[in-house]
C-alpha positions, -999 to +999 in steps of 0.1 A: -096-114+802-080-143+784-057-166+805-021-166+791-024-203+789-050-203+764-035-224+737-063-216+714-045-182+709-017-200+692-041-218+665-045-196+635-063-206+601-038-205+572-049-171+558-045-155+592-011-169+596+000-158+561-013-124+569+011-123+600+042-139+583+061-108+576+060-102+614+070-139+625+104-141+641+132-155+617+147-180+610+112-196+605+106-232+608+077-254+596+069-288+601+035-308+595+017-340+604-015-354+618-004-355+655-035-376+666-023-394+695+004-371+709+032-392+725+068-386+735+081-393+700+061-365+688+073-341+717+109-350+712+104-343+675+088-309+679+114-298+704+141-309+680+123-289+652+121-258+672+159-258+677+162-252+642+150-215+643+133-187+664+096-196+655+080-230+649+050-234+630+032-268+630+008-273+601-015-300+608-034-321+583-072-313+583-095-340+592-101-347+556-063-346+547-056-368+576-083-393+566-067-395+531-034-399+546-047-428+568-063-444+539-031-448+522-014-465+551-013-503+556-036-499+586-055-469+586-074-475+620-100-452+612-081-421+617-082-393+627-095-402+661-093-365+673-109-336+654-087-309+640-096-284+667-086-308+695-053-317+679-045-282+673-050-271+709-031-300+723-001-292+700-003-253+706+000-261+743+036-271+739+060-243+749+082-253+719+053-245+694+050-210+684+018-213+660-005-241+648-022-240+614-036-265+591-040-275+554-065-293+538-047-308+508-027-341+506+006-322+513+015-289+528+032-278+495+009-248+490+013-235+525+051-240+525+053-221+492+030-192+507+051-190+540+085-199+527+101-211+559+139-210+561+138-245+575+113-273+568+118-302+594+104-338+591+109-367+614+134-395+611+110-419+597+115-397+564+143-394+542+156-363+523+155-383+492+118-394+494+104-361+506+085-344+477+086-312+493+124-309+496+129-294+462+102-268+468+117-256+501+152-254+483+140-235+455+140-204+477+172-212+495+154-230+525+167-260+540+153-292+550+162-311+581+155-345+593+150-347+629+162-379+648+137-404+651+128-415+688+119-451+693+090-459+716+053-458+716+037-444+683+001-437+676-006-472+659+010-490+685-010-473+712-042-478+693-032-515+691-025-518+728-058-500+735-076-525+713-061-554+732-074-538+765-109-531+753-135-555+766 
């Protein structure tokens, strides 16, 4: 018998999530990210995203996609630190998250187009003008929301602090 708190039950490959899409509670909300070092900013962001609908799907960058994203940053820090399966379980353990899936491409555009959420949410470190997925979501009548940015520790800052504490 599986424990009701087994977060792996909320982690689905994209094809399985798309198979269940007609049965997902609506309005459906989708957000995405690497979520490598989960911190209070991520938790606040995911809670805010979940308030936009009845079902929150979090799409994680695969390890390859996360590495490509990190390589494009000013200070890539050798990310992701945690493998996709580990990141998925940690995010899935949050009560505000309904389902976790992933994508291997550089952007979640293909997953967005297939799932067609009513709301796509990104964090306050993004702007509607600079979000390439916005026109796609709006093309089927979906809405793009920007969640408030919570200041405080972030993944890069945490990694820098750990570097200073290392022997």
